[in-house]
DRENKOLLO-348273 format. One record per residue (C-alpha): chain; x, y, z. Coordinates in nm, 4 decimals, padded with zeros to 6 digits. Layout:
# DRENKOLLO-348273
<'A' <X Y Z>>
...
# end
This chain:
# DRENKOLLO-348273
<'A' <00.0162 00.0181 -00.0348>>
<'A' <00.1387 00.3252 -00.1075>>
<'A' <00.2585 00.5762 00.1549>>
<'A' <00.1029 00.9384 00.1780>>
<'A' <00.2681 01.2086 00.2995>>
<'A' <00.1952 01.5990 00.3199>>
<'A' <00.4273 01.8995 00.3596>>
<'A' <00.4979 02.2214 00.2553>>
<'A' <00.7082 02.3683 -00.0193>>
<'A' <00.8127 02.6641 -00.1569>>
<'A' <00.6905 02.8291 -00.4807>>
<'A' <00.9119 03.1230 -00.5482>>
<'A' <00.8492 03.1175 -00.9392>>
<'A' <00.4793 03.2201 -00.8757>>
<'A' <00.3718 03.5573 -00.8428>>
<'A' <00.1597 03.5007 -00.5430>>
<'A' <00.2754 03.6315 -00.1854>>
<'A' <-00.0450 03.4991 -00.0440>>
<'A' <-00.0128 03.1658 -00.1025>>
<'A' <00.2039 02.8823 -00.0282>>
<'A' <00.2033 02.5351 -00.1734>>
<'A' <00.1002 02.2262 -00.0289>>
<'A' <00.2493 01.9104 -00.2097>>
<'A' <00.0649 01.5436 -00.1463>>
<'A' <00.3148 01.3652 -00.2197>>
<'A' <00.2670 00.9402 -00.2880>>
<'A' <00.5988 00.7113 -00.2487>>
<'A' <00.4976 00.4306 -00.5233>>
<'A' <00.6083 00.0408 -00.4968>>
<'A' <00.9177 00.0945 -00.7052>>
<'A' <01.0442 00.3851 -00.4158>>
<'A' <00.9643 00.6749 -00.6540>>
<'A' <00.7787 00.9974 -00.5687>>
<'A' <00.4614 01.1153 -00.7380>>
<'A' <00.3752 01.5026 -00.6135>>
<'A' <00.0401 01.6556 -00.6561>>
<'A' <00.1016 02.0438 -00.5576>>
<'A' <-00.2239 02.2770 -00.4950>>
<'A' <-00.1848 02.5917 -00.3922>>
<'A' <-00.2363 02.6621 00.0009>>
<'A' <-00.3884 02.9885 00.1768>>
<'A' <-00.1566 03.1049 00.4177>>
<'A' <-00.3264 03.4632 00.4664>>
<'A' <-00.5819 03.6286 00.2940>>
<'A' <-00.5132 03.9231 00.1710>>
<'A' <-00.1964 04.0740 00.2658>>
<'A' <-00.3514 04.3860 00.3125>>
<'A' <-00.5324 04.2656 00.6136>>
<'A' <-00.2663 04.2093 00.8319>>
<'A' <-00.2981 04.4193 01.1303>>
<'A' <-00.6191 04.5887 01.0252>>
<'A' <-00.8658 04.7008 01.3334>>
<'A' <-01.1804 04.6601 01.3622>>
<'A' <-01.3007 05.0181 01.3571>>
<'A' <-01.1037 05.0811 01.0198>>
<'A' <-01.3452 04.9178 00.8000>>
<'A' <-01.5051 05.1555 00.5630>>
<'A' <-01.8372 05.3277 00.7705>>
<'A' <-02.1736 05.1355 00.7364>>
<'A' <-02.5191 05.3149 00.7635>>
<'A' <-02.7087 05.1769 01.0394>>
<'A' <-02.9900 04.9525 00.9722>>
<'A' <-03.2313 04.7910 01.1155>>
<'A' <-03.2672 04.4138 01.1226>>
<'A' <-03.4718 04.1491 01.1391>>
<'A' <-03.2889 03.8498 01.2784>>
<'A' <-03.3692 03.4993 01.2718>>
<'A' <-03.1821 03.3808 01.5863>>
<'A' <-02.9711 03.6090 01.8068>>
<'A' <-02.8895 03.3600 02.0960>>
<'A' <-02.6624 03.0818 01.8932>>
<'A' <-02.3610 03.0191 01.8654>>
<'A' <-02.3422 03.2534 01.4827>>
<'A' <-02.6452 03.4314 01.5428>>
<'A' <-02.5650 03.5502 01.9145>>
<'A' <-02.2847 03.7241 01.7799>>
<'A' <-02.4752 03.8828 01.4831>>
<'A' <-02.6756 04.0364 01.7569>>
<'A' <-02.3645 04.1713 01.9634>>
<'A' <-02.1996 04.2992 01.6908>>
<'A' <-02.5172 04.4749 01.5254>>
<'A' <-02.5818 04.6520 01.8056>>
<'A' <-02.2332 04.7731 01.9016>>
<'A' <-02.2246 04.9031 01.5306>>
<'A' <-02.5091 05.1077 01.6525>>
<'A' <-02.7829 04.9011 01.3933>>
<'A' <-03.1530 04.8039 01.5513>>
<'A' <-03.2422 04.4239 01.5970>>
<'A' <-03.5387 04.2610 01.5839>>
<'A' <-03.4468 03.8761 01.7309>>
<'A' <-03.7185 03.6003 01.6490>>
<'A' <-03.6260 03.3060 01.8973>>
<'A' <-03.8088 03.0415 02.0998>>
<'A' <-03.6896 03.2118 02.3983>>
<'A' <-03.5178 02.9166 02.5483>>
<'A' <-03.1364 03.0396 02.5576>>
<'A' <-03.0197 03.3723 02.7093>>
<'A' <-02.8971 03.6608 02.4632>>
<'A' <-02.5211 03.7927 02.5052>>
<'A' <-02.6690 04.0751 02.6274>>
<'A' <-03.0245 04.2069 02.7945>>
<'A' <-03.1036 04.4940 02.6513>>
<'A' <-03.0757 04.7158 02.3482>>
<'A' <-03.3320 04.5388 02.0995>>
<'A' <-03.6133 04.4094 02.0413>>
<'A' <-03.6991 04.0297 02.0761>>
<'A' <-03.9960 03.8246 01.9475>>
<'A' <-04.0484 03.5196 02.1202>>
<'A' <-04.1936 03.2482 01.8811>>
<'A' <-04.1020 02.9285 01.7333>>
<'A' <-04.0809 02.9697 01.3249>>
<'A' <-04.1692 02.6134 01.2762>>
<'A' <-04.5042 02.6764 01.4297>>
<'A' <-04.5835 02.9969 01.4508>>
<'A' <-04.7412 03.2071 01.1665>>
<'A' <-04.4997 03.5458 01.1427>>
<'A' <-04.6576 03.7205 00.8607>>
<'A' <-04.7786 03.9917 01.0498>>
<'A' <-04.4554 04.1318 01.1623>>
<'A' <-04.3905 04.2539 00.8380>>
<'A' <-04.7123 04.4971 00.8628>>
<'A' <-04.6263 04.5701 01.2470>>
<'A' <-04.2827 04.6279 01.2104>>
<'A' <-03.9849 04.8279 01.0360>>
<'A' <-03.6529 04.6626 00.9413>>
<'A' <-03.4112 04.7125 00.6493>>
<'A' <-03.3432 04.3303 00.6034>>
<'A' <-03.4012 04.0095 00.6875>>
<'A' <-03.0703 03.8031 00.8416>>
<'A' <-03.1900 03.4061 00.8565>>
<'A' <-02.8980 03.2798 01.0134>>
<'A' <-03.0811 02.9570 01.1375>>
<'A' <-03.2599 02.8843 00.7790>>
<'A' <-03.2815 02.4801 00.7290>>
<'A' <-03.5162 02.4076 00.4554>>
<'A' <-03.7369 02.5800 00.1845>>
<'A' <-04.0076 02.6798 00.4535>>
<'A' <-03.7992 02.8635 00.6389>>
<'A' <-03.6861 03.1090 00.3527>>
<'A' <-03.9902 03.1601 00.2428>>
<'A' <-04.1247 03.3167 00.5489>>
<'A' <-03.7870 03.4956 00.5222>>
<'A' <-03.8909 03.6616 00.1837>>
<'A' <-04.2671 03.6817 00.3245>>
<'A' <-04.1422 03.9126 00.5905>>
<'A' <-03.9247 04.0964 00.3917>>
<'A' <-04.2213 04.2193 00.1355>>
<'A' <-04.1583 04.5390 00.2084>>
<'A' <-03.8172 04.5776 00.2532>>
<'A' <-03.7334 04.3246 -00.0018>>
<'A' <-03.3755 04.2302 00.1108>>
<'A' <-03.2649 03.8698 00.2496>>
<'A' <-02.9331 03.7709 00.3569>>
<'A' <-02.9821 03.4055 00.3775>>
<'A' <-02.6294 03.1242 00.5888>>
<'A' <-02.6718 02.8645 00.4003>>
<'A' <-02.3324 02.5982 00.4316>>
<'A' <-02.0550 02.4483 00.1748>>
<'A' <-02.2796 02.1566 00.2599>>
<'A' <-02.5106 02.2501 -00.0409>>
<'A' <-02.2526 02.1619 -00.2755>>
<'A' <-02.2286 01.8165 -00.4006>>
<'A' <-01.9835 01.6281 -00.2237>>
<'A' <-01.9229 01.4129 -00.5294>>
<'A' <-01.8221 01.7035 -00.7480>>
<'A' <-01.6057 01.9039 -00.5055>>
<'A' <-01.3216 02.0798 -00.7193>>
<'A' <-00.9904 02.1664 -00.5167>>
<'A' <-01.0387 02.5414 -00.5040>>
<'A' <-01.3757 02.5433 -00.6072>>
<'A' <-01.5322 02.9140 -00.7523>>
<'A' <-01.9134 02.9782 -00.6967>>
<'A' <-01.9255 02.9677 -01.0361>>
<'A' <-01.8056 02.5864 -01.0738>>
<'A' <-01.9915 02.4344 -00.8071>>
<'A' <-02.2640 02.1573 -00.8360>>
<'A' <-02.5249 02.1315 -00.5803>>
<'A' <-02.6700 01.8352 -00.3418>>
<'A' <-02.9831 01.7139 -00.4314>>
<'A' <-02.9629 01.4878 -00.1478>>
<'A' <-03.2587 01.4587 00.1069>>
<'A' <-03.0188 01.5960 00.4181>>
<'A' <-02.8909 01.8660 00.5702>>
<'A' <-02.7167 01.9785 00.2587>>
<'A' <-02.9582 01.9051 00.0216>>
<'A' <-03.2338 02.0793 00.2045>>
<'A' <-03.0008 02.3744 00.2359>>
<'A' <-02.9873 02.4270 -00.1426>>
<'A' <-03.3362 02.3694 -00.1657>>
<'A' <-03.4230 02.6724 00.0656>>
<'A' <-03.1405 02.8482 -00.1609>>
<'A' <-03.3109 02.7775 -00.4629>>
<'A' <-03.6408 02.8970 -00.3388>>
<'A' <-03.4718 03.2305 -00.2156>>
<'A' <-03.2993 03.2590 -00.6059>>
<'A' <-03.6791 03.1872 -00.7754>>
<'A' <-03.7966 03.4500 -00.5647>>
<'A' <-03.5533 03.7215 -00.6308>>
<'A' <-03.6042 03.6251 -01.0142>>
<'A' <-03.9709 03.7218 -00.9405>>
<'A' <-03.9008 04.0445 -00.7822>>
<'A' <-03.9920 03.9222 -00.4457>>
<'A' <-03.6175 03.9696 -00.2746>>
<'A' <-03.3370 04.0984 -00.3100>>
<'A' <-03.1168 03.8121 -00.2012>>
<'A' <-02.7469 03.7196 -00.0988>>
<'A' <-02.6484 03.3387 -00.0054>>
<'A' <-02.3546 03.2989 00.2222>>
<'A' <-02.2125 02.9388 00.2720>>
<'A' <-01.9605 02.9008 00.5480>>
<'A' <-01.7544 02.5484 00.5972>>
<'A' <-01.6778 02.4212 00.9318>>
<'A' <-01.7343 02.7306 01.1861>>
<'A' <-01.5152 02.7542 01.5084>>
<'A' <-01.4852 02.9659 01.8590>>
<'A' <-01.6186 02.9742 02.1866>>
<'A' <-01.9880 02.8653 02.2327>>
<'A' <-01.8942 02.5604 02.0641>>
<'A' <-01.7161 02.2351 02.1106>>
<'A' <-01.3880 02.1539 01.9099>>
<'A' <-01.3452 01.8782 01.6432>>
<'A' <-01.4292 01.7920 01.2878>>
<'A' <-01.6598 01.4737 01.2202>>
<'A' <-01.6577 01.1904 01.1824>>
<'A' <-01.5435 01.0319 01.5091>>
<'A' <-01.4528 01.3564 01.7531>>
<'A' <-01.6984 01.6190 01.5515>>
<'A' <-01.7742 01.8987 01.8182>>
<'A' <-01.6874 01.6440 02.1319>>
<'A' <-01.7373 01.7587 02.4693>>
<'A' <-01.4272 01.5619 02.5769>>
<'A' <-01.1775 01.6283 02.2886>>
<'A' <-00.9534 01.8822 02.5268>>
<'A' <-00.9124 01.5877 02.8062>>
<'A' <-00.8786 01.3262 02.5117>>
<'A' <-00.5497 01.5085 02.3822>>
<'A' <-00.4189 01.6162 02.7202>>
<'A' <-00.4761 01.2442 02.8440>>
<'A' <-00.3034 01.0831 02.5729>>
<'A' <-00.6355 00.9130 02.3916>>
<'A' <-00.5537 00.8233 02.0378>>
<'A' <-00.7796 01.0227 01.7769>>
<'A' <-00.9140 00.7926 01.4824>>
<'A' <-00.8771 01.0537 01.2115>>
<'A' <-01.0662 00.9837 00.8807>>
<'A' <-00.7726 00.9165 00.6013>>
<'A' <-00.5149 00.9911 00.8750>>
<'A' <-00.6305 01.3372 00.8803>>
<'A' <-00.4874 01.4462 00.5103>>
<'A' <-00.8445 01.6085 00.4238>>
<'A' <-00.8467 01.9734 00.3605>>
<'A' <-01.0512 02.2318 00.5397>>
<'A' <-01.1137 02.6110 00.5906>>
<'A' <-01.2793 02.6772 00.9275>>
<'A' <-01.3839 03.0080 00.9749>>
<'A' <-01.4189 03.2053 01.3454>>
<'A' <-01.7778 03.2388 01.4074>>
<'A' <-01.6799 03.5787 01.4850>>
<'A' <-01.5775 03.6378 01.1214>>
<'A' <-01.9304 03.4945 01.0171>>
<'A' <-02.1339 03.7248 01.1946>>
<'A' <-01.9297 04.0190 01.0953>>
<'A' <-01.9620 03.9029 00.7237>>
<'A' <-02.3041 03.8474 00.7531>>
<'A' <-02.3436 04.1907 00.8529>>
<'A' <-02.1323 04.3381 00.5818>>
<'A' <-02.2962 04.1769 00.3551>>
<'A' <-02.6215 04.3261 00.4327>>
<'A' <-02.5495 04.6617 00.3974>>
<'A' <-02.3554 04.6231 00.0684>>
<'A' <-02.5912 04.6683 -00.2891>>
<'A' <-02.2832 04.4482 -00.4605>>
<'A' <-02.3833 04.1380 -00.2624>>
<'A' <-02.7086 04.1379 -00.3839>>
<'A' <-02.8245 03.8623 -00.6276>>
<'A' <-02.4944 03.6689 -00.4992>>
<'A' <-02.3810 03.3857 -00.3397>>
<'A' <-02.0698 03.3515 -00.1724>>
<'A' <-01.8286 03.0877 -00.0192>>
<'A' <-01.7761 03.2301 00.3560>>
<'A' <-01.4426 03.0180 00.4311>>
<'A' <-01.2017 03.1058 00.6916>>
<'A' <-00.8316 03.2637 00.5910>>
<'A' <-00.6211 02.9669 00.6511>>
<'A' <-00.5957 02.6124 00.5001>>
<'A' <-00.5449 02.2999 00.6472>>
<'A' <-00.5696 01.9522 00.7156>>
<'A' <-00.7701 01.8020 00.9996>>
<'A' <-00.4671 01.6718 01.1404>>
<'A' <-00.3069 02.0249 01.1497>>
<'A' <-00.6501 02.1469 01.2933>>
<'A' <-00.5938 01.8999 01.5383>>
<'A' <-00.2302 01.9463 01.6037>>
<'A' <-00.3275 02.2892 01.6798>>
<'A' <-00.5009 02.2662 01.9437>>
<'A' <-00.2187 01.9557 02.0967>>
<'A' <-00.0120 02.2366 02.0919>>
<'A' <-00.2635 02.5353 02.2484>>
<'A' <-00.2775 02.2518 02.5334>>
<'A' <00.0890 02.1792 02.5562>>
<'A' <00.0838 01.8254 02.4936>>
<'A' <00.1567 01.5911 02.2278>>
<'A' <-00.1379 01.4599 01.9793>>
<'A' <-00.1416 01.0866 01.9028>>
<'A' <-00.3537 01.0165 01.6012>>
<'A' <-00.4081 00.6849 01.3624>>
<'A' <-00.5794 00.6647 01.0541>>
<'A' <-00.9568 00.5510 01.0102>>
<'A' <-01.0309 00.4195 00.6912>>
<'A' <-01.4023 00.2895 00.7361>>
<'A' <-01.5840 00.0874 00.4562>>
<'A' <-01.8221 00.2250 00.2027>>
<'A' <-02.1086 00.1533 00.4458>>
<'A' <-02.0072 00.3253 00.7436>>
<'A' <-02.2616 00.4710 00.9673>>
<'A' <-02.0394 00.7532 01.1412>>
<'A' <-01.9198 00.9045 00.7968>>
<'A' <-02.1494 01.0951 00.5282>>
<'A' <-02.0616 01.2322 00.2162>>
<'A' <-01.9735 01.5560 00.2957>>
<'A' <-01.7075 01.4992 00.4994>>
<'A' <-01.5177 01.2119 00.3166>>
<'A' <-01.3159 01.4493 00.0831>>
<'A' <-01.1481 01.8077 00.0657>>
<'A' <-01.3077 02.1205 00.1296>>
<'A' <-01.0940 02.3697 -00.0350>>
<'A' <-01.2519 02.6877 -00.1658>>
<'A' <-01.1333 02.9619 -00.3958>>
<'A' <-01.2702 03.2954 -00.2151>>
<'A' <-01.1874 03.5460 -00.4615>>
<'A' <-01.5332 03.6609 -00.5213>>
<'A' <-01.5942 03.7316 -00.1237>>
<'A' <-01.2470 03.8960 -00.1265>>
<'A' <-01.3471 04.1415 -00.3885>>
<'A' <-01.6421 04.2616 -00.2147>>
<'A' <-01.4972 04.2672 00.1509>>
<'A' <-01.1318 04.3272 -00.0054>>
<'A' <-01.0046 04.4798 00.3792>>
<'A' <-01.1953 04.2204 00.6018>>
<'A' <-00.9803 04.1511 00.9331>>
<'A' <-01.0425 03.7873 00.9002>>
<'A' <-00.9482 03.5860 01.2398>>
<'A' <-00.5852 03.3509 01.1628>>
<'A' <-00.6443 03.0370 01.2799>>
<'A' <-00.3809 03.0137 01.5471>>
<'A' <-00.5067 03.2880 01.7113>>
<'A' <-00.8913 03.2012 01.6895>>
<'A' <-00.7954 02.8244 01.7930>>
<'A' <-00.5645 02.9539 02.1158>>
<'A' <-00.8453 03.1893 02.2382>>
<'A' <-01.1119 02.9208 02.1653>>
<'A' <-00.9169 02.6424 02.3547>>
<'A' <-00.8222 02.9103 02.6445>>
<'A' <-01.2385 03.0188 02.6938>>
<'A' <-01.2913 02.6066 02.6755>>
<'A' <-01.0357 02.5917 02.9597>>
<'A' <-01.2089 02.8825 03.1431>>
<'A' <-01.5476 02.7809 03.1186>>
<'A' <-01.6652 03.0495 02.8589>>
<'A' <-01.9401 02.9902 02.6460>>
<'A' <-01.9103 03.2717 02.3753>>
# end
């Protein structure tokens, strides 16, 4: 069986200062090396290094109708919107605490059981932010609520992409989409419903597709066997061997929850985002193995890991995580060229520290 290795190499012949190159080398049975080189994003873009939060172009105050407001991402959207001087009406079931106690309006309702259409007549707002959309019925609600303001921002997922046709460094324009009866397929069907509503003139839409989202307020770990595991830090500290899918060599681009929340607000106030879809990946490309190695580094521990190579009928491996999740982010970078993304090393250090301190967000 061929031995595989993964390492970095320099490409001085290329004129891309923001790209490193990741080499996948496979040692054949005759001892020779066959290498495949793919670009690795080190930081994106160079001009964002050192950019402070308040150095961004000013965005006029808006009023948002927010689905969510107490969750992992939606809670940050609420907090950052209020910090930026925006108004917020948050729709939640009222089961979780908000990140702050005042300064916004709360509508307590279960969107799956309550007719919310009257909100559009009784409240004024400039955009609907559907951070928790799961299916076409949800997006139909958002479009209906936007019948006066028209503006809708939907947070989808990179699971909307067909996992069997995800090219390396994939652009949105090259994507093929999931039609499966699962989370990814439902996200895509919601996207299609939103796109149809825009084509009919009923809304002005933007779609964001984040991959793995990390940060305080969630548990660490990528699937299958260690996804969002509450005991992951203890496992690594205790020397437990992690079973990483295909030795952890799959590629991922995690995005910090803070960055995603700020991107949601940034696109909501940018007319150039209307009618567009964006892959909202983080600034750093890594393997799953490197993801866990960074967590171990933050803990001052050595990572023990072994390859998990499941059979085709394995119940704990869905199609979306079996391959690489490596995307071209040129389109989003052009829209928000000075966006100050959180470097993964900084984000993971703060996340591990928060987990050790018991901080939820």
